[in-house]
N, C-alpha and C positions, 0 to 999 in steps of 0.2 A: 169396710171402709176403707179404700186403699186410696193413699194421697201421694202425690209425688213431693220432694224436697222444696219445690215453689208453693206449691200449694199450703203446706204447713209453715212455713215462712209468712205466708200471707195471713194465715189464721193467727200468729202469734203476734204480728203486726198490727191487725185490727183491734186484737185485744189490748195490746200495748196505747195504742191510740185512744181507745174509748176509755181506758182505766188512768192512765199516767199521763198528766198533764204536762210534764217534760218531753213524752214522747209525740204528745199531740202537737205541742208548739214547734218541735224541731220538724215535723212532716217527715220526709224521707230518712229511714234509718239506714246507717251502713248494715252491711251483711255479714262483713267478716272483721267487724271491730267489737272491743268487748263494750256493752251496753253499761257495764258496771263503771269500767275505765274512763269513758265518755261522760261519766255524768246523767245518763237516762235512768238507769237505776241504782238505788241504793241497797242496802242490804235486806230491807224490808221487802223492796220490789223484786228482787229475786225471789224472795220466798214466795211473795204472791204469784209471780209467774210460774214458778213451780206448782205451785197448788191449780193454777187454770190449766196449765199442760197435762197433769194428773187427771183432773176432772174431764176434760175436753177429750182426750184420747183415751181414757180409762186404763191408764198405765201407771207405774211406780216409778219415781226417778229417787234412786237411793242417795244419801247424803254425800257418800264418797263421788259420785258421779257429777256434782255441783262443783265443776272445778273450770277453771279458764280452758284447759285443754278439751273438755266434754261439752261444756256450757258456755263458753267466753263469747259467743258472737251467735246472731240469728240464724246463721248456717250451722252452726255447732249445735243449736239446741235443736234445730230440725232433723239433723242427722240421727240425734239421740233418740229423738220422737222415733223417726222411720226405722230405727234399730229395734227399739221397743215393741212397736206394732208389728214388725216381721216376726220377731220372737213369740208373738201369743201364739 
């Protein structure tokens, strides 16, 4: 299943809108801002999002990869997913 960056972001946003009331209420989510820092995700929400990504794309996100640099925005999440898919 080959997906581009935009499609991956779209899947993550759909998940967040369906499962996270703050994301749903906000509507459009920024692509390059930390969802944690702007209050859309709390620490539990980050864990749930990682779990969704791992299950949805059959990849493994290491604890060391859950950083602002690698996981700090929707675009960064999608880039990491893309790298993991490409490495399969």
